[in-house]
BAMAR-67702 format. One record per residue (C-alpha): z, x, y; residue in three letters. Coordinates in steps of 0.1 Angstrom, whole numbers, padded with zeros to 4 digits, always signed. Last residue first. Layout:
BEGIN
ZXYALA;...
***
This chain:
BEGIN
+0195-0087-0168PRO;+0205-0106-0201ARG;+0237-0123-0210THR;+0240-0137-0174LEU;+0275-0139-0160LEU;+0294-0171-0150ARG;+0330-0167-0137VAL;+0353-0198-0131THR;+0386-0198-0113PHE;+0410-0227-0119ARG;+0440-0234-0097SER;+0474-0251-0100GLY;+0492-0284-0097LYS;+0512-0280-0065GLY;+0482-0279-0043PRO;+0450-0287-0062GLU;+0424-0260-0070SER;+0389-0253-0081GLN;+0372-0219-0074ALA;+0337-0209-0084LYS;+0321-0174-0092VAL;+0284-0167-0099ARG;+0264-0139-0116GLY;+0237-0116-0106GLY;+0258-0084-0115HIS;+0264-0078-0077ALA;+0275-0114-0075GLU;+0303-0109-0100VAL;+0315-0076-0081VAL;+0314-0093-0047ALA;+0332-0124-0058LYS;+0360-0105-0076VAL;+0363-0081-0047LEU;+0369-0108-0022SER;+0392-0125-0047LEU;+0415-0094-0047GLY;+0412-0085-0010LEU;+0441-0105+0006GLY;+0463-0073+0007LEU;+0493-0085-0015GLY;+0530-0093-0016PRO;+0539-0129-0022GLN;+0553-0152+0005SER;+0518-0152+0023ARG;+0503-0171-0005ALA;+0513-0206+0004ASN;+0497-0203+0039GLU;+0465-0188+0024GLY;+0457-0151+0027ARG;+0423-0139+0040TYR;+0419-0100+0039LEU;+0382-0103+0029ARG;+0369-0138+0026GLU;+0368-0153-0009TRP;+0398-0176-0003VAL;+0381-0192+0027HIS;+0364-0221+0012GLY;+0397-0232-0006LEU;+0418-0231+0027GLU;+0409-0266+0039ASP;+0415-0280+0004GLY;+0449-0265+0000ARG;+0453-0239-0027ILE;+0475-0242-0059GLY;+0512-0234-0063ILE;+0507-0223-0099GLY;+0497-0241-0132THR;+0471-0215-0140ASP;+0434-0215-0152GLU;+0412-0184-0156VAL;+0377-0191-0166SER;+0351-0169-0183VAL;+0316-0183-0189VAL;+0289-0161-0206VAL;+0255-0173-0197GLU;+0224-0178-0217GLY;+0229-0213-0227GLU;+0268-0215-0224ALA;+0287-0188-0244ASP;+0326-0190-0242PHE;+0356-0174-0225ALA;+0390-0191-0218GLU;+0420-0177-0201VAL;+0451-0201-0198ARG;+0480-0193-0175VAL;+0514-0210-0179SER;+0544-0221-0159GLY;+0580-0217-0168GLY;+0586-0193-0138ARG;+0563-0201-0109PRO;+0525-0193-0110THR;+0512-0174-0079TYR;+0516-0139-0093LYS;+0505-0148-0128VAL;+0472-0164-0116ALA;+0466-0137-0089ASN;+0470-0109-0114ASP;+0447-0127-0139LEU;+0419-0131-0114LEU;+0423-0094-0103ASN;+0422-0083-0139ALA;+0390-0102-0145PHE;+0373-0085-0115ALA;+0386-0050-0126GLN;+0373-0055-0162ARG;+0340-0065-0148ILE;+0339-0033-0128ARG;+0348-0012-0158ALA;+0325-0031-0182PRO;+0293-0026-0161ASP;+0273-0056-0173VAL;+0247-0067-0197PHE;+0264-0095-0215ALA;+0280-0101-0249THR;+0301-0129-0266LEU;+0291-0125-0302GLY;+0326-0117-0315GLN;+0361-0129-0320PRO;+0356-0160-0298PRO;+0381-0163-0268VAL;+0406-0189-0262SER;+0436-0172-0245THR;+0471-0181-0238SER;+0495-0165-0212ILE;+0530-0177-0207SER;+0550-0172-0175VAL;+0587-0162-0175GLY;+0583-0135-0149LYS;+0589-0108-0174GLU;+0567-0123-0199GLU;+0539-0126-0173ALA;+0542-0088-0165ALA;+0541-0080-0202PHE;+0511-0102-0209GLY;+0491-0087-0180TYR;+0477-0060-0203LEU;+0472-0083-0232GLU;+0451-0107-0210ALA;+0431-0077-0198VAL;+0424-0064-0233ASP;+0415-0100-0245ARG;+0390-0104-0216VAL;+0373-0071-0223VAL;+0370-0078-0260SER;+0354-0110-0254GLY;+0331-0095-0228LEU;+0316-0072-0255ASP;+0293-0050-0234SER;+0256-0042-0235GLU;+0253-0016-0207MET;+0254-0015-0169ARG;+0268+0015-0150ASN;+0268-0002-0117LEU;+0266+0018-0085ARG;+0275-0004-0055MET;+0246-0004-0029ILE;+0240-0042-0029GLY;+0255-0050+0005THR;+0283-0071-0009GLU;+0291-0047-0037ALA;+0293-0017-0014GLU;+0315-0036+0011SER;+0338-0049-0015VAL;+0342-0014-0030ASP;+0347+0000+0004MET;+0374-0026+0012LEU;+0390-0019-0022VAL;+0392+0018-0015ASN;+0405+0014+0020LEU;+0432-0011+0008MET;+0444+0013-0018THR;+0446+0042+0006LEU;+0466+0020+0030ALA;+0490+0009+0002LYS;+0493+0045-0010GLU;+0502+0056+0027SER;+0528+0030+0028GLU;+0543+0040-0004GLU;+0542+0077+0005MET;+0560+0069+0039GLY;+0587+0052+0019THR;+0591+0081-0003GLU;+0592+0105+0027LEU;+0618+0083+0043ALA;+0639+0083+0012GLU;+0637+0121+0010ARG;+0649+0123+0047LEU;+0679+0102+0038ARG;+0688+0123+0009GLY;+0683+0156+0028PRO;+0709+0147+0053GLY;+0706+0124+0083ALA;+0707+0138+0118ASP;+0682+0114+0131SER;+0653+0116+0155GLY;+0629+0131+0129LEU;+0637+0105+0103ALA;+0633+0076+0127SER;+0601+0090+0142GLU;+0586+0095+0107SER;+0596+0060+0096ILE;+0583+0044+0127GLY;+0550+0063+0125ARG;+0545+0053+0089LEU;+0553+0017+0098ARG;+0529+0017+0127ALA;+0502+0032+0104MET;+0510+0005+0077PRO;+0506-0022+0103THR;+0476-0009+0123ARG;+0456-0003+0091LEU;+0447-0039+0088GLU;+0429-0043+0120HIS;+0409-0010+0119ALA;+0401-0016+0082VAL;+0390-0051+0088SER;+0368-0040+0117ASP;+0354-0010+0097LEU;+0346-0034+0068ALA;+0330-0058+0091GLY;+0309-0031+0106ARG;+0300-0017+0072MET;+0290-0052+0061GLY;+0271-0058+0093ASP;+0253-0025+0089VAL;+0244-0031+0053LEU;+0233-0067+0061SER;+0211-0055+0089GLU;+0196-0028+0068ILE;+0187-0054+0040ARG;+0173-0077+0067GLY;+0152-0048+0081LEU;+0140-0040+0046MET;+0131-0077+0040GLY;+0112-0076+0073ASN;+0094-0045+0061PHE;+0086-0061+0027LEU;+0073-0093+0043VAL;+0053-0072+0068ILE;+0038-0052+0040LEU;+0029-0084+0021ASP;+0012-0097+0053ASP;-0007-0064+0055LEU;-0019-0069+0019GLU;-0032-0104+0029SER;-0015-0137+0023GLY;-0029-0152+0055ARG;+0005-0164+0068GLY;+0003-0147+0101GLU;+0038-0132+0100GLN;+0059-0125+0130PRO;+0077-0091+0128ILE;+0114-0093+0128ARG;+0141-0079+0154ALA;+0177-0082+0141LYS;+0180-0045+0139ILE;+0185-0042+0177ASN;+0190-0006+0181GLY;+0173-0006+0216THR;+0148+0021+0214ASP;+0147+0027+0176VAL;+0146-0010+0168VAL;+0120-0017+0196SER;+0098+0011+0184ARG;+0100-0002+0149VAL;+0091-0037+0162THR;+0062-0024+0183ALA;+0049-0003+0153GLY;+0050-0034+0130LEU;+0033-0054+0156ARG;+0006-0029+0158ARG;+0004-0027+0120LEU;+0000-0066+0121PRO;-0028-0064+0147ARG;-0046-0038+0126LEU;-0071-0064+0110ALA;-0076-0080+0144ARG;-0084-0047+0161SER;-0106-0035+0132ALA;-0126-0068+0134ILE;-0130-0064+0171VAL;-0139-0028+0168GLY;-0163-0034+0140GLY;-0180-0061+0162GLY;-0183-0037+0191ALA;-0195-0010+0169PHE;-0219-0032+0151SER;-0232-0047+0184LEU;-0240-0012+0197ALA;-0256-0001+0166ILE;-0277-0034+0164LEU;-0287-0029+0200PRO;-0302+0005+0191ILE;-0315-0005+0156LEU;-0337-0032+0169VAL;-0357-0011+0193LEU;-0360+0016+0166LEU;-0373-0009+0141THR;-0397-0023+0166VAL;-0410+0013+0173HIS;-0413+0021+0136ARG;-0431-0012+0128PHE;-0454-0005+0158ARG;-0463+0028+0142GLU;-0469+0012+0108LEU;-0492-0012+0124VAL;-0510+0015+0143ALA;-0514+0035+0111LEU;-0531+0005+0094ARG;-0553+0000+0124GLU;-0562+0037+0125ASP;-0574+0036+0088ILE;-0610+0043+0094GLY;-0632+0041+0064MET;-0647+0067+0040GLY;-0674+0067+0012VAL;-0684+0099-0007GLN;-0712+0099-0033LEU;-0718+0132-0053TYR;-0747+0141-0074ASN;-0744+0153-0109GLY;-0768+0128-0126ASP;-0740+0106-0138PRO;-0725+0103-0102LEU;-0692+0118-0092ARG;-0674+0094-0069LEU;-0655+0106-0039LEU;-0630+0085-0018VAL;-0624+0088+0019THR;-0597+0080+0045GLU;-0605+0086+0082LEU;-0581+0091+0109VAL;-0593+0088+0144HIS;-0581+0103+0176ARG;-0596+0102+0210LYS;-0603+0131+0232GLY;-0626+0144+0206ASN;-0605+0141+0175SER;-0609+0137+0138LEU;-0581+0136+0112ARG;-0592+0135+0075VAL;-0574+0117+0045ARG;-0587+0122+0011LEU;-0587+0099-0019PHE;-0595+0110-0055ARG;-0618+0092-0078GLY;-0640+0123-0086SER;-0623+0156-0079GLY;-0642+0176-0104GLY;-0665+0189-0078LYS;-0651+0192-0045GLY;-0633+0167-0021LEU;-0664+0167-0001LEU;-0660+0177+0034LYS;-0655+0157+0066ILE;-0652+0185+0092ARG;-0689+0181+0098GLU;-0681+0147+0113VAL;-0675+0164+0146ASP;-0669+0132+0167PHE;-0693+0117+0192GLY;-0700+0088+0170ARG;-0672+0080+0148LEU;-0665+0044+0160PHE;-0703+0036+0153GLY;-0704+0045+0116PRO;-0719+0078+0104VAL;-0742+0075+0075VAL;-0751+0107+0057THR;-0782+0117+0036PHE;-0792+0140+0009VAL;-0768+0168+0021ASP;-0769+0198-0003ASN;-0739+0205-0024ASP;-0759+0219-0053TRP;-0751+0187-0074ARG;-0767+0165-0047ASP;-0748+0151-0018ARG;-0747+0115-0007LEU;-0724+0107+0024GLN;-0712+0073+0037ILE;-0688+0067+0066PHE;-0681+0031+0067PHE;-0685+0007+0095GLY;-0662-0024+0102GLU;-0656-0018+0139ARG;-0690-0004+0152GLU;-0713-0014+0124GLU;-0726+0015+0102ALA;-0723-0003+0068TYR;-0742-0033+0080GLY;-0754-0043+0046GLY;-0792-0043+0050SER;-0797-0006+0059ALA;-0769+0006+0035ILE;-0783-0015+0007ALA;-0818+0000+0014GLY;-0805+0035+0015ALA;-0786+0031-0018VAL;-0817+0016-0035GLY;-0838+0045-0021ALA;-0813+0070-0034VAL;-0817+0056-0069GLY;-0827+0019-0073GLY;-0807+0003-0101SER;-0781+0030-0107ARG;-0779+0038-0070TYR;-0773+0002-0060HIS;-0745+0000-0085ALA;-0730+0032-0071TYR;-0732+0016-0037LEU;-0710-0014-0050GLU;-0687+0011-0068LEU;-0682+0030-0036VAL;-0676-0001-0017LYS;-0650-0016-0042ALA;-0631+0017-0042ARG;-0629+0018-0005LEU;-0617-0018-0003THR;-0590-0011-0031GLU;-0581+0020-0011GLN;-0577-0001+0021ASP;-0555-0028+0003LYS;-0534-0001-0016ARG;-0528+0016+0017LYS;-0517-0017+0034LEU;-0494-0026+0005SER;-0479+0009+0002SER;-0473+0012+0040SER;-0456-0023+0040LEU;-0435-0017+0009LEU;-0425+0018+0022PHE;-0417+0004+0057PHE;-0396-0023+0040THR;-0376+0003+0021PHE;-0372+0024+0051GLY;-0361-0006+0072ALA;-0337-0018+0044LEU;-0323+0017+0040PHE;-0320+0023+0077LEU;-0302-0010+0081SER;-0278-0003+0053ILE;-0270+0032+0067ALA;-0266+0017+0101LEU;-0242-0010+0090VAL;-0223+0016+0070ILE;-0222+0040+0100ALA;-0211+0011+0123THR;-0183+0001+0100PHE;-0172+0037+0098LEU;-0173+0039+0137ALA;-0153+0007+0140ALA;-0128+0020+0115LEU;-0125+0053+0134ARG;-0120+0033+0167VAL;-0094+0010+0151ASP;-0076+0040+0137VAL;-0072+0059+0169LYS;-0076+0096+0165ARG;-0112+0097+0178GLY;-0098+0081+0210MET;-0075+0109+0215ARG;-0102+0135+0208LYS;-0125+0116+0232LEU;-0099+0118+0259PHE;-0088+0153+0254GLY;-0114+0169+0276PRO;-0103+0147+0304LYS;-0132+0133+0324GLY;-0129+0098+0311TRP;-0095+0093+0327GLY;-0081+0121+0349PRO;-0102+0150+0360LYS;-0097+0186+0351GLU;-0116+0213+0370GLY;-0088+0229+0386ASP;-0054+0225+0367ARG;-0034+0194+0358SER;+0002+0184+0357GLY;+0005+0173+0393ARG;-0030+0172+0410SER;-0055+0196+0424THR;-0033+0226+0417MET;-0049+0257+0433VAL;-0051+0290+0415GLY;-0043+0326+0424SER;-0010+0320+0440CYS;+0004+0347+0462MET;
***
C-alpha cells in the first residue's frame, strides 16, 4: 500500500510548479543575465549608499557646525556682559535679549566655582521637562559641547557648551537641535524612498543591458545546439558589427565552423573519390583472384596472378596515400617540417633524377638555376614531391624529340620555379580542371596515371602559402609556374 500520494507526474506532495518549486530561485541564480543584473544593482546600490552617506555627512556636519557656531557666539556674548557687569550684567542682557522665547530660546545656567547654582534660564520649549538632568560638563571641560536628551511625553534634544570664567565660575548655554535632527531624519526617509525604486530600476535596467550584451552568446549557444542536433555545420552566427569582444568571438567561432566544414567537405570528397576510384582496382583484383582460383593452372600461372594482384593493390595504396595527402593539404592539417631550404639544390636534384627517364624516352631536360642564394622557408620533402610531380608530367606528356626546361629565380621576396615542356598541351576548356582530384584530360588518358599529381602540387604549394599557375596551348606544350615566399 502506498504511503504517499502523487499530486502530479514527477513531483511529490508539497511541491508546486513554477514559482513554488524550491529549485526555481537556484536555477534563476545560475543564469548569467540574472547574476549580471544583480551585480549591476549591487554596484549602483553601493554607489548610491556612498553618495547618500557622504551627502548626509556633509549636511549633518554643516548643520552641526552652524548650531555650534551659534552657541559659541551666544556664550561669548554673555561672557562679554559678564566681564562688563558681572552677574547683574548677564541677567540684564538675558532679560532684554529674549533668550527665553518659545522657539528661539536658549538654556542658560551660571554656577559658581563650588558648583552652586547662581541662576538658570529655561526657555519656553523646555518648560515641563526635568532640566535637572542638564549637568555641567565638569571643571576642566571648558569649550566642549554636550548633547542631552529630555522627555516628558515629548522629546527634545539639547546641545550645550560650557565656558569657564576667569573668576572660577561656569557659564553653560544650550539650544534645542530638534529641527536639525528632523531635517536629517527626513533626509534618511527620502533617501530610503529613493533607493527602493532605484534598486528595482537598476535590476530591471541591468537585466536589459545584460540580456542585450549576452544576445551574441545566446545565438552562439543556439547555433551550437543546432549543429549538435541537426549536424548542419553550414550554420553561422549573425554578427551585429559593433566590434566588441563578443563580435570577435563570433568571428572566431564562425571561422572555426568554416574550417570544420572545409575539413568535413575535404574528407567527404576524398572518401567519394576513393570509393569511386577503388572500384576498378578492386574489380581487377577480384577478377584475377577468381580466375586463378577457378583454373587448373600450375604454380607459374598462380605466381603471375599474385604479382598482378600486388601491382593492383600497390596502385590502390598509392592512390589512397596521395588522396589523403591532398585532403590534408587542402584542409590545412598537413604537417609541414619547415626549415630554411636551398630550393636551387632541390630543383637540380629533381631534374637529375628524371634525367634518366627523359633520356630513355628521347626527351631533353635543361635547367636554369642559380648556384646559390635561392632559399625559402619550406618543407623540403613536400616541395621536392611537388616539383617531381610537375617534372614527371612534363616528361610523360612530351613526345620523343621534345624538350623540358626547368627554371628557378628570385623575384622580389618570392622564389619562382617554372617547368615548361613542348608536349601535347592542354585544351582551354580543360585547363581550369587540371588541378581537380582524379581529373584527366582527353589527351592525357592515353598515358598511365591516377590524375592526382597536379592536385597534390597545388595543395602542397598552397599549404606553404604559395601560388601555382598553368599555361598551355594544345600541340605546343605547357608551362607550370610555382611561386613560394622566401619568408613565412
